[in-house]
C-alpha positions as CSV (number, residue, x, y, z in Angstrom):
1,M,3.5,-19.8,-7.9
2,Q,0.2,-20.4,-6.0
3,F,-0.7,-18.4,-2.9
4,F,-3.2,-19.3,-0.3
5,L,-6.1,-16.8,-0.3
6,P,-7.8,-16.5,3.1
7,E,-11.6,-16.3,3.2
8,V,-12.2,-12.5,3.8
9,T,-15.7,-11.4,4.4
10,E,-17.2,-8.1,3.3
11,E,-17.8,-7.3,6.9
12,E,-14.1,-7.8,7.7
13,I,-13.1,-5.6,4.8
14,R,-15.6,-2.9,5.9
15,L,-14.1,-3.0,9.5
16,Q,-10.5,-2.7,8.1
17,R,-11.4,0.2,5.9
18,Q,-12.9,2.0,8.9
19,K,-9.7,1.4,10.8
20,A,-7.7,2.8,7.9
21,R,-9.9,6.0,7.8
22,Q,-9.2,6.4,11.5
23,L,-5.5,6.0,11.0
24,K,-5.6,8.7,8.3
25,R,-6.5,11.2,11.0
26,T,-3.5,10.5,13.1
27,R,-0.2,12.3,13.5
28,W,1.5,9.1,12.5
29,W,-0.1,9.2,9.1
30,R,0.6,13.0,8.6
31,R,4.3,12.4,9.4
32,K,4.4,9.6,6.9
33,K,2.9,11.8,4.2
34,E,5.1,14.8,5.1
35,R,8.2,12.8,4.1
36,G,6.9,13.0,0.5
37,I,8.5,9.7,-0.6
38,C,6.7,6.8,-2.2
39,Y,7.3,3.6,-0.3
40,Y,7.6,1.5,-3.5
41,C,9.4,3.6,-6.2
42,R,11.2,5.9,-3.7
43,R,10.4,9.0,-5.8
44,R,9.8,12.3,-4.1
45,V,6.1,13.2,-4.4
46,P,4.2,16.2,-3.1
47,P,2.7,15.0,0.2
48,E,-0.9,15.8,-0.9
49,E,-0.4,13.4,-3.8
50,L,0.6,10.4,-1.6
51,T,-2.1,7.7,-1.0
52,M,-2.5,5.1,1.7
53,D,-1.8,1.6,0.6
54,H,-2.0,-1.7,2.4
55,I,1.2,-3.8,1.7
56,V,-0.9,-6.9,2.0
57,P,-4.3,-5.9,0.5
58,L,-7.4,-6.2,2.6
59,I,-9.0,-8.6,0.1
60,R,-5.9,-10.8,0.4
61,G,-6.2,-10.9,4.2
62,G,-4.2,-7.8,5.1
63,K,-5.1,-5.6,8.1
64,S,-5.2,-1.9,8.7
65,T,-2.3,-1.7,11.0
66,K,0.7,0.7,11.0
67,S,3.0,-2.2,10.0
68,N,0.8,-2.9,6.9
69,I,0.1,0.6,5.7
70,V,2.5,2.8,3.7
71,A,2.4,6.1,1.8
72,C,2.8,5.7,-1.9
73,C,2.3,7.6,-5.2
74,K,-0.9,7.1,-7.1
75,E,0.9,5.5,-10.0
76,C,2.4,2.7,-7.8
77,N,-0.9,2.3,-5.9
78,N,-2.8,1.9,-9.2
79,K,-0.3,-0.6,-10.6
80,K,0.0,-2.7,-7.5
81,K,-3.8,-3.1,-7.0
82,Y,-4.3,-6.3,-5.1
83,L,-0.9,-7.9,-5.5
84,L,1.0,-9.4,-2.6
85,P,4.5,-8.2,-1.9
86,V,6.1,-11.2,-3.5
87,E,4.0,-10.7,-6.6
88,W,4.8,-7.0,-6.7
89,Q,8.6,-7.5,-6.2
90,E,9.4,-8.2,-9.9
91,Y,7.9,-4.8,-10.9
92,L,9.8,-3.0,-8.1
93,D,13.1,-4.7,-9.1
94,S,12.6,-3.5,-12.7
95,I,12.0,0.1,-11.5
96,R,15.1,0.1,-9.3
97,R,17.2,-1.3,-12.3
98,G,16.0,1.7,-14.3
99,E,14.0,-0.5,-16.7
100,T,10.6,0.4,-18.1
101,P,8.1,-2.2,-17.1
């Protein structure tokens, strides 16, 4: 399956990362981390081990908005990398079925 990749400039990525850093200092983000649950695999994780992830990655045209940012474990964040949700779904489905990807 082919996906359209928008032209994303380095400047846009820099601005979005700056917005993400600002969001990390908000009560909204602290509450998300306090729940201690990875958005993707649903495992309970110590809040200090959760990372910020863009559902639609910045290099794929995503923005640093509350609707595009989730708390996830480092393992899922590292495996997801720059995948779009539809590309990542197969992996998530295998986790939820209890299969080893």
